[in-house]
Each structure stands twice: as C-alpha cells, then as structure tokens.
C-alpha positions as CSV (number, residue, x, y, z in Angstrom):
1,M,0.3,0.1,-0.1
2,N,1.5,3.2,-0.7
3,T,-0.2,6.8,0.8
4,L,-2.3,7.7,-2.4
5,E,-4.0,4.6,-1.9
6,L,-4.8,5.9,1.7
7,A,-6.0,8.6,0.1
8,A,-8.7,6.8,-2.2
9,C,-10.0,5.5,1.2
10,G,-11.8,9.1,1.9
11,P,-11.8,12.9,1.8
12,V,-10.4,13.4,5.5
13,I,-7.8,11.7,7.6
14,P,-8.7,12.3,11.7
15,V,-5.5,13.7,13.5
16,I,-5.9,11.9,16.5
17,V,-4.8,12.7,19.8
18,L,-5.7,10.0,22.7
19,N,-4.4,10.7,26.4
20,R,-6.4,7.6,27.7
21,L,-5.6,4.1,26.2
22,E,-9.6,2.7,27.2
23,D,-10.4,5.5,24.6
24,A,-8.4,4.2,21.5
25,V,-10.8,1.3,20.5
26,P,-13.9,3.0,21.0
27,L,-12.9,5.8,19.1
28,A,-11.7,3.9,16.4
29,R,-14.7,1.7,16.1
30,A,-17.1,5.2,16.1
31,L,-14.7,6.5,13.3
32,V,-15.0,3.2,11.0
33,D,-18.8,3.4,11.8
34,G,-19.1,6.4,10.6
35,G,-17.1,5.5,7.3
36,V,-13.6,6.9,8.0
37,R,-11.1,3.9,8.3
38,V,-7.8,5.7,7.7
39,L,-6.6,6.9,11.1
40,E,-3.8,9.1,12.3
41,V,-2.5,8.7,15.6
42,T,-0.3,11.5,16.8
43,L,2.6,10.4,18.8
44,R,2.0,13.4,21.4
45,T,1.0,11.4,24.2
46,P,2.7,9.0,26.7
47,V,-0.2,6.3,25.4
48,A,0.0,6.9,21.9
49,L,2.0,3.7,20.9
50,R,0.0,1.6,22.8
51,C,-3.7,3.0,21.7
52,I,-1.9,2.3,17.9
53,E,-1.3,-1.3,19.0
54,A,-4.6,-1.7,20.6
55,I,-6.2,-0.6,17.3
56,A,-4.4,-2.6,15.2
57,R,-5.5,-6.0,17.4
58,Q,-9.0,-5.1,17.8
59,V,-10.2,-2.6,15.0
60,P,-9.1,-4.6,11.5
61,Q,-11.4,-2.7,9.7
62,A,-9.0,0.3,10.5
63,L,-6.0,1.3,8.5
64,V,-4.2,3.0,11.3
65,G,-1.3,5.0,11.4
66,A,1.7,7.3,13.3
67,G,1.8,10.9,13.1
68,T,4.2,13.5,14.4
69,I,6.8,11.2,13.5
70,R,10.0,12.8,14.0
71,S,12.7,10.6,13.8
72,A,13.8,6.6,12.9
73,A,13.2,5.3,16.5
74,D,9.5,6.9,16.1
75,A,9.6,5.1,12.8
76,R,10.4,1.9,14.0
77,A,8.7,1.9,17.0
78,A,5.3,2.8,15.7
79,K,5.8,-0.2,13.1
80,D,6.3,-2.5,15.9
81,A,3.0,-1.0,17.5
82,G,1.1,-1.9,14.4
83,S,1.3,1.3,12.7
84,V,0.9,0.8,8.7
85,F,1.7,4.4,7.6
86,G,3.8,7.1,9.2
87,V,3.0,11.1,9.0
88,S,5.9,13.6,10.0
89,P,5.3,17.1,10.8
90,G,8.5,18.1,8.4
91,Y,10.9,15.8,6.1
92,T,13.8,14.7,7.2
93,A,16.5,12.1,5.3
94,E,16.6,10.1,8.2
95,V,12.7,9.8,8.4
96,G,12.8,8.9,4.6
97,A,15.1,6.1,4.5
98,A,13.7,4.6,7.9
99,Y,10.1,4.5,6.3
100,R,11.9,2.7,2.9
101,E,13.4,0.4,5.2
102,A,10.3,-0.4,6.6
103,G,8.7,-0.8,3.6
104,L,5.5,1.1,4.8
105,P,4.2,4.4,3.2
106,L,5.2,8.1,4.9
107,L,3.3,11.1,4.5
108,P,5.8,13.9,4.8
109,G,5.0,17.5,5.9
110,V,6.4,20.4,4.0
111,A,5.4,24.0,4.3
112,T,7.9,25.7,1.4
113,A,9.3,24.9,-2.0
114,S,12.6,23.7,-0.9
115,E,10.9,21.0,1.5
116,V,9.1,19.9,-1.3
117,M,11.9,19.4,-3.2
118,A,13.8,17.4,-0.9
119,A,10.7,15.6,-0.5
120,Q,10.7,14.5,-4.3
121,A,14.4,14.0,-4.5
122,D,13.5,11.2,-1.9
123,G,10.6,9.8,-4.1
124,L,8.1,11.0,-2.3
125,S,5.3,12.8,-4.4
126,F,2.1,12.6,-1.8
127,L,3.3,15.6,0.6
128,K,1.4,16.9,4.0
129,F,1.2,20.5,3.6
130,F,1.4,21.7,7.3
131,P,0.7,23.8,8.8
132,A,-1.8,24.4,6.1
133,T,-3.4,27.7,7.3
134,A,-0.7,29.5,8.7
135,A,1.3,28.3,5.9
136,G,-0.5,30.2,3.1
137,G,-3.7,27.7,2.9
138,I,-5.2,28.0,-0.6
139,P,-3.2,30.6,-2.3
140,M,0.1,29.0,-1.3
141,L,-1.2,25.5,-2.9
142,K,-2.3,27.5,-5.8
143,A,1.4,28.4,-6.1
144,L,2.9,25.4,-5.4
145,G,1.0,23.9,-8.2
146,G,2.9,26.0,-10.9
147,P,6.1,24.5,-10.7
148,F,5.4,21.5,-8.9
149,P,2.2,20.1,-11.1
150,D,3.2,16.5,-10.2
151,V,2.9,16.7,-6.6
152,V,-0.1,16.2,-4.9
153,F,-1.0,17.4,-1.1
154,C,-2.9,16.8,2.0
155,P,-3.3,19.9,3.7
156,T,-3.3,19.5,7.9
157,G,-3.7,22.2,10.0
158,G,-6.5,25.1,10.9
159,I,-8.9,23.0,8.3
160,T,-12.1,22.9,9.2
161,P,-15.8,21.3,8.1
162,E,-16.5,24.4,6.4
163,T,-13.1,25.1,4.6
164,A,-12.4,21.6,3.8
165,P,-14.2,21.3,0.7
166,Q,-12.2,24.7,-0.8
167,F,-8.8,22.9,-0.1
168,L,-10.4,19.4,-1.5
169,A,-11.6,21.7,-4.6
170,L,-8.0,22.1,-5.8
171,P,-6.7,19.9,-8.4
172,N,-3.4,19.2,-6.3
173,V,-5.3,18.5,-3.2
174,R,-6.5,14.4,-2.5
175,V,-7.6,14.5,1.6
176,C,-7.4,16.7,3.8
177,G,-6.0,15.8,7.8
178,G,-8.1,17.4,10.5
179,S,-8.8,17.4,14.0
180,W,-12.6,18.1,14.2
181,L,-13.3,14.4,13.8
182,T,-12.2,13.4,17.4
183,P,-13.0,16.8,19.9
184,A,-11.2,16.5,23.1
185,E,-14.3,17.2,25.1
186,A,-16.3,14.3,22.9
187,V,-13.4,11.8,23.5
188,A,-13.4,12.9,27.5
189,A,-16.9,11.9,27.8
190,G,-17.1,8.7,25.5
191,D,-19.6,10.6,23.3
192,W,-18.8,8.0,20.2
193,G,-22.0,8.8,18.8
194,R,-21.1,12.2,18.0
195,I,-18.1,11.2,16.8
196,T,-19.5,8.6,14.6
197,A,-21.9,11.6,13.2
198,L,-18.7,13.8,12.6
199,A,-17.1,11.0,10.8
200,R,-20.1,10.6,8.8
201,A,-20.2,14.0,7.8
202,A,-16.7,14.1,6.6
203,A,-16.6,11.1,4.9
204,A,-19.6,12.9,2.5
205,L,-17.4,15.7,2.0
206,R,-16.6,16.3,-1.9
207,G,-14.5,19.0,-3.2
C-alpha cells in the first residue's frame, strides 16, 4: 500500500490525540462506523504507541498510522506497534530512509518549495502541507501547483468542516487532515455517537 491508496479511502484523515488507552478502541470503532477508516494517531502522548497497538489488534477495519514521526526511532517504534503508515510534521532524509527500510508509506510534512524539492529528491510526491492555514492555505497550494504539477498534497492544520471542501476542490489536493472529527471534549466524555456523526459528515465531503 502507498499513501495515495490511503487517500483513496476517503476525503479526510482524522488527526487523533489520545490521552487514555481505554479510549483508543471505541474511538476507532466510532470513526470506522462513520465511514472513516484511515486513522492518524499522533505520537504526542505517553500512551500513543499502546493506543496504536490496541487499534491495530482490535479494529481490523481501520488502517492505523502514526503521526508526529520525527526520527527513525519513532518510525521503528510505530511499526512495532502495528502502524501501517507514518505522517511527519516535516521531512528529513533520516525519516524517509527509515520508512523505506520498513517498507511502509510515509506522508511527510512540507511548507515551502525547498521542502517539496527535498522530499521529491527522495522519491516522495504525495506530501502533507503543514501547517496548512498558517503556511498560506489555498493561495500557497495554488502557487505550489505551478512549479510542482506532479505533486499532490494533504493539507493539515487549521482545516475546518467549512473550509475542507475549498481545499478538496484544488486539483493538487487529494485529502485533508483534520482534528475536528475527534473533539477533545467528546473523547473525554466517551460520546462516540457524536464522533460517528462527525465521521459520517466528513466521509461525505466533496470538493
């Protein structure tokens, strides 16, 4: 599987922050029930790797990946936990090499033309545009489309249900990343029905 195949599963990849291990499986099931199968669990909390492991074992319908990959050690730990892809906030050759060695797809973050060129030099042409809104949003993506007609993006950072269709309408955008599918208060309250409803709405988004 490559990252473009992941993108074909739906228009939004949820960016998930989990603080409690017991929330991982019901959250993943709620998202899958809403039609969202590709899940990015960020390595921002102490329980993140165990959450990835639990989802990988107990929710086979989900394609769970690790976000906030910043080093080769992160990549190895995420693979060992059962993640099937990685997402990084930026790009380094070290992280790219780790994912090539692991035989897993990587969606690396870029915000400038130079970063796009660095990722392309290592054979990557589907890139995360991050932080999307702060880095120029739609005008920047349109500008990058000129010199990089062979690159497609997943904008992440500051995307909302209202702005997502505008990003998805761009010819060089395949999918968006969004944290709005898993509001912290809904996760804390175990309001899985709300998350399923948000996932269903996200899965139906069209550019």
